[in-house]
N, CA and C of each residue as an Amber inpcrd file, in Angstrom:
protein
   360
   2.6640000 -15.6140000  63.3560000   3.7830000 -14.7980000  63.7720000
   3.9840000 -13.7060000  62.7310000   4.1680000 -12.4880000  63.1870000
   4.3160000 -11.3700000  62.2700000   5.7470000 -11.2710000  61.7520000
   5.8740000 -10.6450000  60.6040000   7.1760000 -10.4760000  59.9650000
   7.9850000  -9.4290000  60.7220000   9.2630000  -9.7350000  60.9370000
  10.1500000  -8.7890000  61.6030000  10.5920000  -7.7520000  60.5760000
  10.4450000  -6.4680000  60.9030000  10.8520000  -5.4270000  59.9500000
  12.3530000  -5.4760000  59.6720000  12.7160000  -5.1030000  58.4390000
  14.1200000  -5.1370000  58.0330000  15.0170000  -4.3100000  58.9390000
  14.5020000  -3.1750000  59.4410000  15.3570000  -2.3300000  60.2810000
  15.6920000  -3.0060000  61.6100000  14.9920000  -4.0750000  61.9550000
  15.3040000  -4.8450000  63.1690000  16.2820000  -5.9800000  62.8560000
  16.2680000  -6.4750000  61.6230000  17.1560000  -7.5750000  61.2520000
  18.5980000  -7.1280000  61.0560000  18.7910000  -5.9440000  60.5220000
  20.1450000  -5.4600000  60.2570000  20.9840000  -5.3810000  61.5390000
  20.4450000  -4.8150000  62.6530000  21.2450000  -4.7910000  63.8830000
  21.5770000  -6.1870000  64.4130000  20.6430000  -7.1320000  64.2480000
  20.9070000  -8.5040000  64.6820000  22.0410000  -9.0850000  63.8540000
  22.0140000  -8.8590000  62.5480000  23.0940000  -9.3360000  61.6780000
  24.4200000  -8.7240000  62.1120000  24.4140000  -7.4500000  62.4720000
  25.6360000  -6.7810000  62.9150000  26.1380000  -7.3870000  64.2220000
  25.2100000  -7.7190000  65.1270000  25.6100000  -8.3350000  66.3980000
  26.2450000  -9.7000000  66.1740000  25.8740000 -10.3600000  65.0930000
  26.4750000 -11.6500000  64.7530000  27.8470000 -11.4790000  64.1000000
  28.2880000 -10.2380000  64.0020000  29.6080000  -9.9750000  63.4240000
  29.5960000  -9.9670000  61.9220000  28.4830000  -9.6210000  61.3390000
  28.3510000  -9.7040000  59.8900000  28.0430000  -8.3470000  59.2820000
  28.6360000  -7.2840000  59.7960000  28.4190000  -5.9590000  59.2110000
  28.7150000  -5.9850000  57.7190000  27.7910000  -5.5100000  56.9410000
  27.9860000  -5.4620000  55.4960000  27.7210000  -6.7760000  54.7920000
  27.4020000  -7.8070000  55.5330000  27.1130000  -9.1030000  54.9060000
  25.6020000  -9.2400000  54.7620000  25.0890000  -8.8400000  53.6270000
  23.6320000  -8.8430000  53.3990000  23.0230000 -10.2300000  53.5190000
  23.8080000 -11.2460000  53.2190000  23.2490000 -12.5930000  53.2470000
  22.8100000 -12.9910000  54.6500000  23.4340000 -12.4320000  55.7110000
  23.0320000 -12.7860000  57.0710000  21.6050000 -12.3000000  57.3260000
  21.3370000 -11.0520000  56.9650000  19.9730000 -10.5350000  57.1230000
  19.0070000 -11.3400000  56.2640000  19.4500000 -11.7330000  55.0610000
  18.5990000 -12.5650000  54.1960000  18.2830000 -13.9020000  54.8670000
  19.3000000 -14.5080000  55.4970000  19.0900000 -15.7890000  56.1750000
  18.1650000 -15.6110000  57.3800000  18.3430000 -14.5250000  58.1190000
  17.4510000 -14.2500000  59.2460000  16.0120000 -14.0860000  58.7650000
  15.8470000 -13.3870000  57.6450000  14.5180000 -13.2050000  57.0650000
  13.9230000 -14.5660000  56.7000000  14.7540000 -15.3920000  56.0960000
  14.3000000 -16.7000000  55.6260000  13.8320000 -17.5900000  56.7860000
  14.5570000 -17.5460000  57.9070000  14.2630000 -18.4440000  59.0250000
  13.5200000 -17.7850000  60.1750000  13.0430000 -16.5530000  59.9960000
  12.4130000 -15.8530000  61.1080000  11.1600000 -16.5560000  61.6220000
  10.4950000 -17.3350000  60.7780000   9.3100000 -18.0540000  61.2390000
   9.6650000 -19.0970000  62.2940000  10.8970000 -19.6100000  62.2300000
  11.3200000 -20.6130000  63.2060000  11.7300000 -19.9900000  64.5290000
  12.1710000 -18.7430000  64.4890000  12.6360000 -18.0780000  65.7020000
  11.4290000 -17.8010000  66.5830000  11.4480000 -18.3410000  67.7600000
  10.3350000 -18.1690000  68.6830000   9.2150000 -19.1750000  68.4860000
   9.2400000 -19.9270000  67.3950000   8.1850000 -20.9150000  67.1430000
   8.1520000 -21.9730000  68.2390000   9.3070000 -22.3160000  68.7570000
   9.3990000 -23.3760000  69.7550000   9.3210000 -22.8290000  71.1750000
   8.9300000 -21.5600000  71.3250000   8.8190000 -20.9730000  72.6710000
   7.9220000 -21.8520000  73.5310000   8.3660000 -22.1280000  74.7200000
   7.6120000 -22.9880000  75.6180000   7.8210000 -24.4650000  75.3270000
   8.6740000 -24.7660000  74.3930000   8.9640000 -26.1510000  74.0090000
  10.4570000 -26.3680000  74.2330000  10.8490000 -26.4100000  75.5090000
  12.2710000 -26.4780000  75.8150000  12.7680000 -27.8950000  76.0610000
  11.9180000 -28.8670000  75.8330000  12.3810000 -30.2490000  75.9080000
  12.0220000 -30.9300000  74.5940000  12.2470000 -32.1990000  74.5130000
  11.9300000 -32.8730000  73.2520000  10.8850000 -33.9760000  73.4430000
   9.8850000 -33.7120000  74.2910000   8.8350000 -34.7050000  74.5320000
   8.0320000 -35.0080000  73.2690000   7.7600000 -33.9900000  72.4780000
   7.0040000 -34.2140000  71.2370000   7.7950000 -35.1340000  70.3180000
   9.0870000 -34.8470000  70.1640000   9.9260000 -35.6590000  69.2940000
  10.0460000 -37.0880000  69.8270000  10.1430000 -37.2320000  71.1460000
  10.2120000 -38.5700000  71.7450000   8.9340000 -39.3510000  71.4650000
   7.7890000 -38.6780000  71.5730000   6.5090000 -39.3310000  71.3090000
   6.4000000 -39.7410000  69.8430000   6.7630000 -38.8190000  68.9350000
   6.7210000 -39.1480000  67.5090000   7.6550000 -40.3120000  67.1840000
   8.8390000 -40.3040000  67.7800000   9.8150000 -41.3690000  67.5450000
   9.2650000 -42.7040000  68.0420000   8.6930000 -42.7170000  69.2440000
   8.1290000 -43.9500000  69.8010000   6.9830000 -44.4600000  68.9260000
   6.1480000 -43.5430000  68.4480000   5.0350000 -43.9390000  67.5730000
   5.5380000 -44.5290000  66.2600000   6.5660000 -43.9180000  65.6940000
   7.1300000 -44.4230000  64.4370000   7.6960000 -45.8300000  64.6410000
   8.3630000 -46.0470000  65.7780000   8.8880000 -47.3880000  66.0660000
   7.7580000 -48.3910000  66.2480000   6.6870000 -47.9720000  66.9310000
   5.5250000 -48.8630000  67.1000000   4.9020000 -49.2250000  65.7540000
   4.7600000 -48.2300000  64.8910000   4.2250000 -48.5110000  63.5490000
   5.1120000 -49.5000000  62.8030000   6.4190000 -49.2720000  62.8500000
   7.3570000 -50.1690000  62.1710000   7.2250000 -51.5960000  62.6950000
   7.0350000 -51.7280000  64.0050000   6.9880000 -53.0510000  64.6170000
   5.6410000 -53.7440000  64.4550000   4.5520000 -52.9710000  64.3540000
   3.2330000 -53.5930000  64.3630000   2.5080000 -53.6310000  63.0200000
   2.8550000 -52.7480000  62.0930000   2.1810000 -52.7870000  60.7840000
   2.3780000 -54.1090000  60.0430000   3.5400000 -54.7460000  60.1430000
   3.6820000 -56.0320000  59.4470000   2.6570000 -57.0800000  59.8780000
   2.1160000 -56.9410000  61.0830000   1.0860000 -57.8560000  61.5530000
  -0.1290000 -57.8100000  60.6210000  -0.4710000 -56.6260000  60.1430000
  -1.6140000 -56.4880000  59.2480000  -1.3350000 -57.1390000  57.8940000
  -0.0920000 -57.0280000  57.4510000   0.2730000 -57.7170000  56.2030000
   0.0670000 -59.2210000  56.3590000   0.4750000 -59.7580000  57.4860000
   0.3260000 -61.1900000  57.7440000  -1.1440000 -61.6060000  57.7930000
  -1.9660000 -60.7920000  58.4220000  -3.4060000 -61.0980000  58.5130000
  -4.0050000 -61.1880000  57.1130000  -3.6920000 -60.2130000  56.2750000
  -4.2250000 -60.2340000  54.9110000  -3.7290000 -61.4570000  54.1510000
  -2.4580000 -61.8090000  54.3260000  -1.9060000 -62.9650000  53.6340000
  -2.5730000 -64.2500000  54.1110000  -2.8230000 -64.3540000  55.4200000
  -3.5080000 -65.5360000  55.9580000  -4.9210000 -65.6650000  55.4040000
  -5.5410000 -64.5240000  55.1090000  -6.8920000 -64.5260000  54.5330000
  -6.8590000 -64.7010000  53.0180000  -5.6590000 -64.7630000  52.4550000
  -5.5240000 -64.9250000  51.0140000  -5.7990000 -63.6550000  50.2410000
  -5.6580000 -62.5350000  50.9080000  -5.9140000 -61.2530000  50.2610000
  -4.6320000 -60.4280000  50.2040000  -4.6510000 -59.4810000  49.2790000
  -3.5300000 -58.5500000  49.1830000  -3.6840000 -57.4700000  50.2460000
  -2.6230000 -57.2070000  51.0020000  -2.7280000 -56.1160000  51.9790000
  -2.8230000 -54.7700000  51.2660000  -3.4690000 -53.8040000  51.8860000
  -3.5530000 -52.4780000  51.2730000  -2.1520000 -51.9190000  51.0010000
  -2.0110000 -51.2520000  49.8900000  -0.7350000 -50.6820000  49.4910000
  -0.2080000 -49.6770000  50.5240000  -1.1220000 -49.0250000  51.2340000
  -0.6970000 -48.0040000  52.2070000   0.1670000 -48.5970000  53.3150000
  -0.0050000 -49.8710000  53.6290000   0.8120000 -50.4940000  54.6750000
   2.2660000 -50.5580000  54.2220000   2.4920000 -51.0560000  53.0260000
   3.8610000 -51.1410000  52.5020000   4.4580000 -49.7530000  52.3060000
   3.6580000 -48.8230000  51.8030000   4.1480000 -47.4580000  51.6030000
   4.5410000 -46.8140000  52.9270000   3.7480000 -47.0520000  53.9510000
   4.0530000 -46.4870000  55.2690000   5.3260000 -47.0980000  55.8270000
   5.4840000 -48.4030000  55.6940000   6.7010000 -49.0570000  56.1780000
   7.9330000 -48.5210000  55.4570000   7.8040000 -48.2870000  54.1640000
   8.9300000 -47.7180000  53.4100000   9.2330000 -46.2910000  53.8670000
   8.2020000 -45.5050000  54.1050000   8.4040000 -44.1260000  54.5590000
   9.0440000 -44.0980000  55.9440000   8.7040000 -45.0550000  56.7790000
   9.2820000 -45.1120000  58.1230000  10.7880000 -45.3520000  58.0910000
  11.2780000 -45.9950000  57.0320000  12.7250000 -46.2250000  56.9110000
  13.4970000 -44.9080000  56.8870000  12.9110000 -43.8660000  56.3290000
  13.5460000 -42.5540000  56.3290000  13.1630000 -41.7170000  57.5300000
  11.9240000 -41.8730000  57.9920000  11.4280000 -41.0610000  59.0950000
  12.0870000 -41.4090000  60.4300000  12.2900000 -42.6840000  60.6930000
  12.8410000 -43.1060000  61.9880000  14.2350000 -42.5360000  62.2190000
  15.1700000 -42.6290000  61.2800000  16.4830000 -42.0060000  61.5260000
  16.3980000 -40.4820000  61.6790000  15.4950000 -39.8550000  60.9350000
  15.3070000 -38.4110000  61.0460000  14.8600000 -38.0430000  62.4580000
  13.8360000 -38.7410000  62.9670000  13.3430000 -38.4620000  64.3150000
  14.3770000 -38.8270000  65.3770000  15.1240000 -39.8980000  65.1430000
  16.1530000 -40.3110000  66.1030000  17.1970000 -39.2130000  66.2880000
  17.5370000 -38.5330000  65.2060000  18.5110000 -37.4370000  65.2870000
  17.9710000 -36.3090000  66.1630000  16.6910000 -35.9850000  65.9960000
  16.0890000 -34.9170000  66.7950000  15.9840000 -35.3160000  68.2580000
  15.6460000 -36.5740000  68.5230000  15.5270000 -37.0420000  69.9050000
  16.8970000 -37.0440000  70.5750000  17.9340000 -37.3450000  69.8190000
  19.2880000 -37.3850000  70.3750000  19.7310000 -36.0030000  70.8480000
  19.2450000 -34.9610000  70.2080000  19.5650000 -33.6090000  70.6540000
  18.8320000 -33.3440000  71.9610000  19.3920000 -32.5070000  72.7800000
  18.7360000 -32.1710000  74.0570000  17.4450000 -31.4170000  73.8120000
  17.3930000 -30.6240000  72.7470000  16.1470000 -29.9380000  72.4170000
  16.1370000 -29.5880000  70.9480000  14.9480000 -29.4570000  70.3950000
  14.8040000 -29.0890000  68.9940000  15.3850000 -27.7140000  68.7380000
  15.2190000 -26.8320000  69.6800000  15.7240000 -25.4710000  69.5300000
  17.2390000 -25.4840000  69.3540000  17.9410000 -26.3040000  70.1360000
  19.3950000 -26.3990000  70.0120000  19.7630000 -26.9130000  68.6270000
  18.9740000 -27.8450000  68.1060000  19.2560000 -28.3980000  66.7870000
  19.1700000 -27.3020000  65.7180000  18.0900000 -26.5240000  65.7560000
  17.9160000 -25.4480000  64.7760000  18.9930000 -24.3870000  64.9340000
  19.2560000 -23.9920000  66.1710000  20.2590000 -22.9690000  66.4370000
  21.6340000 -23.4530000  66.0050000  21.9460000 -24.7040000  66.3110000
  23.2440000 -25.2620000  65.9400000  23.4330000 -25.3260000  64.4380000
  22.3870000 -25.7200000  63.7190000  22.4750000 -25.7920000  62.2610000
  22.6700000 -24.4050000  61.6630000  21.9450000 -23.4130000  62.1950000
  22.0930000 -22.0500000  61.6900000  23.4840000 -21.5180000  62.0090000
  23.9600000 -21.7670000  63.2380000  25.2830000 -21.2900000  63.6450000
  26.3710000 -21.9270000  62.7700000  26.2210000 -23.2000000  62.4860000
  27.2080000 -23.8940000  61.6510000  27.2160000 -23.2910000  60.2460000
  26.0460000 -23.0890000  59.6740000  25.9580000 -22.5080000  58.3350000
  26.5260000 -21.0980000  58.3300000  26.2240000 -20.3360000  59.3810000
  26.7100000 -18.9530000  59.4720000  28.2210000 -18.9320000  59.5740000
  28.7930000 -19.7900000  60.4130000  30.2510000 -19.7710000  60.5900000
  30.9550000 -20.2070000  59.3130000  30.3590000 -21.1320000  58.5790000
  30.9610000 -21.5580000  57.3180000  30.9800000 -20.4090000  56.3160000
  29.8710000 -19.6670000  56.2530000  29.7740000 -18.5790000  55.2840000
  30.6280000 -17.3920000  55.7070000  30.7530000 -17.1180000  57.0190000
  31.5660000 -16.0090000  57.4940000  33.0450000 -16.2620000  57.2710000
  33.4350000 -17.5490000  57.2910000  34.8540000 -17.8640000  57.1460000
  35.3230000 -17.7850000  55.6950000  34.3880000 -17.6390000  54.7670000
  34.7580000 -17.5740000  53.3480000  35.2280000 -16.1900000  52.9760000
């Protein structure tokens, strides 16, 4: 995705009601890679699939630990590390799946941050 020229960002910042607020254009510049990135991705099927896979991993990886223990061997460290990482990943993905779409999540977060900064 190509960089949006500054002369295009300033009018967008003004339309957001931020005339003279340079930080809005800075924020638009910072997040411009996300704008349009999700084009054609108006549902959350990818997030649902990732969430389901993470739950499957959480539920089935312990089986491998048991197999290694039954064989009297130490399970590979990657199994425990993955299970620990899933503890943070599953709630993260659950939040995205709960949203109607990823785009709404990004837009909502930006709008919330913008309204907080505009009210100061």
